[in-house]
C-alpha positions as CSV (number, residue, x, y, z in Angstrom):
1,X,42.5,-44.1,8.0
2,X,42.9,-47.6,9.2
3,X,39.2,-48.5,8.6
4,X,39.4,-47.1,5.1
5,X,42.6,-49.0,4.4
6,X,41.2,-52.2,5.7
7,X,38.0,-51.9,3.6
8,X,40.1,-51.1,0.5
9,X,42.0,-54.4,1.2
10,X,38.6,-56.2,1.1
11,X,38.1,-56.6,4.9
12,X,34.9,-56.4,6.8
13,X,35.6,-54.0,9.6
14,X,34.2,-54.5,13.1
15,X,35.1,-51.7,15.5
16,X,35.1,-51.7,19.3
17,X,35.4,-48.0,20.2
18,X,36.6,-47.2,23.8
19,X,34.2,-44.9,25.6
20,X,35.4,-41.4,26.1
21,X,38.2,-41.9,23.5
22,X,36.4,-42.7,20.2
23,X,35.0,-40.2,17.8
24,X,31.4,-41.2,17.1
25,X,31.6,-40.4,13.4
26,X,33.9,-43.5,13.1
27,X,30.7,-45.6,13.3
28,X,29.9,-44.4,9.7
29,X,33.3,-45.6,8.4
30,X,33.0,-49.3,9.6
31,X,30.6,-52.2,9.0
32,X,29.9,-52.9,12.7
33,X,30.4,-50.5,15.6
34,X,30.3,-51.0,19.3
35,X,31.2,-48.8,22.3
36,X,32.9,-50.5,25.2
37,X,34.5,-49.5,28.5
38,X,38.3,-49.0,28.5
39,X,38.9,-51.2,31.6
40,X,36.7,-54.1,30.4
41,X,38.7,-56.1,27.8
42,X,36.4,-59.1,28.2
43,X,33.7,-56.9,26.6
44,X,36.0,-56.2,23.6
45,X,36.7,-59.9,23.1
46,X,33.0,-60.9,23.3
47,X,32.0,-58.3,20.7
48,X,34.7,-59.2,18.3
49,X,34.2,-62.9,18.6
50,X,30.5,-62.4,18.0
51,X,31.4,-61.5,14.4
52,X,34.1,-64.2,14.0
53,X,37.0,-61.7,14.3
54,X,40.4,-63.3,14.8
55,X,42.7,-60.5,13.8
56,X,42.5,-56.9,15.1
57,X,44.4,-53.6,15.1
58,X,44.7,-51.3,18.1
59,X,44.7,-47.7,17.0
60,X,44.1,-44.3,18.6
61,X,44.9,-42.7,21.9
62,X,44.1,-43.4,25.5
63,X,45.1,-40.6,27.9
64,X,47.2,-42.3,30.6
65,X,46.9,-39.3,32.9
66,X,43.2,-40.1,33.3
67,X,44.1,-43.2,35.3
68,X,45.6,-41.0,38.0
69,X,42.5,-38.9,38.6
70,X,40.4,-39.0,41.9
71,X,37.7,-41.7,42.0
72,X,39.2,-43.5,39.0
73,X,38.2,-46.9,40.4
74,X,34.6,-45.9,39.9
75,X,35.1,-44.5,36.4
76,X,37.2,-47.5,35.2
77,X,35.4,-50.4,36.9
78,X,37.4,-53.5,35.6
79,X,36.1,-56.9,34.5
80,X,37.6,-60.2,35.4
81,X,40.0,-60.1,32.4
82,X,41.3,-56.7,33.6
83,X,41.9,-58.2,37.0
84,X,43.7,-61.1,35.4
85,X,45.9,-58.7,33.4
86,X,46.7,-56.7,36.5
87,X,47.2,-59.4,39.1
88,X,48.6,-62.2,36.9
89,X,50.3,-60.8,33.8
90,X,51.5,-57.5,35.5
91,X,52.2,-58.8,38.9
92,X,55.5,-57.3,40.2
93,X,56.2,-55.6,36.9
94,X,56.5,-51.9,36.4
95,X,53.4,-50.4,34.7
96,X,55.2,-49.0,31.8
97,X,53.1,-48.4,28.6
98,X,54.8,-51.2,26.6
99,X,54.5,-53.7,29.5
100,X,50.8,-52.9,29.9
101,X,50.0,-53.0,26.2
102,X,51.9,-56.3,25.8
103,X,49.9,-57.8,28.6
104,X,46.6,-56.6,27.0
105,X,47.8,-58.2,23.6
106,X,48.5,-61.5,25.4
107,X,45.1,-61.5,27.0
108,X,43.4,-60.8,23.7
109,X,45.3,-63.8,22.3
110,X,43.8,-66.1,25.0
111,X,40.4,-65.1,23.6
112,X,41.5,-66.0,20.1
113,X,42.1,-62.4,19.0
114,X,45.6,-61.7,17.6
115,X,46.8,-58.1,17.6
116,X,48.6,-57.1,14.4
117,X,50.8,-54.3,13.1
118,X,48.8,-51.1,13.5
119,X,50.2,-49.5,10.3
120,X,49.5,-52.4,7.9
121,X,46.5,-50.6,6.4
122,X,47.9,-47.1,6.3
123,X,51.4,-47.6,4.8
124,X,50.9,-44.5,2.5
125,X,50.5,-42.3,5.5
126,X,53.8,-43.2,7.1
127,X,56.6,-40.6,7.2
128,X,59.2,-41.0,4.4
129,X,63.0,-40.4,4.7
130,X,64.3,-36.9,4.0
131,X,62.6,-33.4,3.8
132,X,58.9,-33.7,3.1
133,X,58.1,-30.0,2.9
134,X,59.1,-27.2,0.6
135,X,60.6,-25.5,3.6
136,X,64.2,-26.8,4.1
137,X,66.0,-27.1,7.5
138,X,69.0,-24.8,8.1
139,X,72.4,-25.8,9.4
140,X,71.5,-25.1,13.1
141,X,68.5,-27.4,12.8
142,X,70.7,-30.2,11.5
143,X,73.0,-29.7,14.4
144,X,70.1,-29.8,16.8
145,X,68.9,-33.1,15.2
146,X,72.3,-34.7,15.5
147,X,72.3,-33.7,19.2
148,X,68.7,-34.5,20.1
149,X,68.0,-37.7,18.1
150,X,70.0,-40.1,20.4
151,X,68.5,-38.4,23.5
152,X,64.9,-38.8,22.2
153,X,65.7,-42.5,21.5
154,X,67.0,-42.9,25.0
155,X,63.8,-41.5,26.4
156,X,61.9,-44.1,24.4
157,X,64.1,-46.8,25.7
158,X,63.4,-45.8,29.3
159,X,59.6,-45.5,28.4
160,X,59.5,-41.9,29.6
161,X,58.2,-40.4,26.4
162,X,58.9,-40.2,22.7
163,X,59.7,-36.5,22.0
164,X,61.9,-33.7,23.0
165,X,62.3,-30.0,22.1
166,X,65.8,-28.7,21.2
167,X,67.3,-25.4,20.3
168,X,71.0,-24.7,19.9
169,X,71.9,-28.1,21.2
170,X,70.0,-27.4,24.4
171,X,67.0,-29.5,25.6
172,X,64.1,-27.2,26.2
173,X,61.4,-29.7,27.1
174,X,60.9,-33.5,27.4
175,X,57.7,-35.4,26.9
176,X,56.3,-37.4,29.8
177,X,52.8,-38.5,30.7
178,X,51.2,-35.3,29.5
179,X,51.7,-36.2,25.8
180,X,53.3,-34.4,22.9
181,X,50.8,-31.6,22.5
182,X,51.1,-30.3,26.1
183,X,54.9,-30.7,25.9
184,X,54.9,-28.5,22.7
185,X,53.0,-25.8,24.5
186,X,55.4,-25.9,27.4
187,X,58.4,-25.6,25.1
188,X,56.8,-22.5,23.5
189,X,56.5,-21.0,27.0
190,X,60.1,-21.6,27.9
191,X,61.5,-20.5,24.5
192,X,59.9,-17.2,23.7
193,X,62.4,-16.5,20.9
194,X,61.2,-19.5,19.0
195,X,63.2,-21.3,16.4
196,X,63.3,-24.6,18.2
197,X,63.0,-28.2,16.8
198,X,60.6,-31.0,17.9
199,X,62.1,-34.4,17.6
200,X,59.6,-37.3,17.9
201,X,60.8,-40.9,17.5
202,X,59.6,-44.4,17.9
203,X,61.1,-46.5,20.7
204,X,64.3,-48.4,19.9
205,X,62.4,-51.7,20.1
206,X,59.1,-50.3,18.8
207,X,56.3,-52.9,18.8
208,X,54.4,-51.8,15.7
209,X,51.2,-53.3,17.2
210,X,50.7,-50.3,19.4
211,X,51.8,-46.9,20.6
212,X,53.2,-45.9,17.1
213,X,54.0,-42.2,17.0
214,X,51.5,-40.0,15.3
215,X,51.5,-36.3,14.1
216,X,48.9,-34.3,12.2
217,X,47.5,-30.9,11.4
218,X,47.0,-30.1,15.1
219,X,50.6,-30.9,15.8
220,X,51.7,-28.3,13.1
221,X,49.3,-25.7,14.5
222,X,50.7,-26.2,18.0
223,X,54.3,-26.0,16.8
224,X,53.6,-22.8,15.0
225,X,51.9,-21.3,18.0
226,X,54.9,-22.2,20.1
227,X,57.4,-20.7,17.7
228,X,58.9,-24.0,16.5
229,X,61.0,-24.2,13.2
230,X,61.1,-27.8,12.4
231,X,59.5,-31.2,13.1
232,X,61.7,-34.3,12.9
233,X,60.0,-37.7,12.9
234,X,61.1,-41.3,12.3
235,X,60.7,-42.5,8.7
236,X,58.6,-45.7,8.3
237,X,57.5,-45.6,11.9
238,X,55.5,-42.5,12.3
239,X,51.9,-42.0,11.1
240,X,51.1,-38.6,9.5
241,X,47.4,-38.1,10.0
242,X,45.8,-36.3,6.9
243,X,49.3,-36.3,5.4
244,X,48.7,-34.0,2.4
245,X,46.9,-31.5,4.6
246,X,49.6,-31.7,7.3
247,X,52.5,-31.1,4.8
248,X,50.6,-28.2,3.1
249,X,49.8,-26.5,6.5
250,X,53.5,-26.9,7.5
251,X,54.5,-25.1,4.3
252,X,52.0,-22.3,4.9
253,X,53.3,-21.8,8.5
254,X,57.0,-22.1,7.5
255,X,57.7,-25.3,9.4
256,X,59.9,-27.9,7.8
257,X,59.1,-31.6,8.3
258,X,62.0,-34.1,8.1
259,X,61.9,-37.9,8.1
260,X,65.0,-39.2,9.9
């Protein structure tokens, strides 16, 4: 989506895909494609600068839980820039997602690469305000949203997660390091009767350069399998992947999608 939007805007697109996290077909959607190690930002910078890149967008997903696996030091062997990020920029700081990503952005800037708003080339794919599906939320869902929205925002402020599952003004599950998909499955296990609502928000001080909330067709499939009734996302700050397909599938499965 981002590559297509950038090309439409007249940009030449150079992509550095992080190994183990990038879909190989992306290489066919860009002008230049490289694969690089996730823990070697010096390699990202060298490849980008080789093509005169000065502006870049960070998009996609890196599974944070992978960094807690055994022998991770051998799988994610760092370069000198990674060491500098860790021992200089992050020294004595908590390794929260925003802190880490900001440090990476600052390191890219020292290499002449400025990180920009990750949604700038996919504005049409952002959630809009109000009900986006034919399926409408009932009164109970609206009560749950009023109850759960400030709680979800607080989670984001604490950098714990960006989503919660709520039913009848009771929190069923909270997103943490496992990510939204696993949290949705857990909510379905705890709420066998179904009818619950997933609330997914941006952080109160969301840096639009990274970690922007995303949902898509797989999210809808997971919600349906778990018995959810409604998905509430933040308007203007949530990317809906394959937006038309996602909304259509939600209608087919009887799930309403609301932009808050």
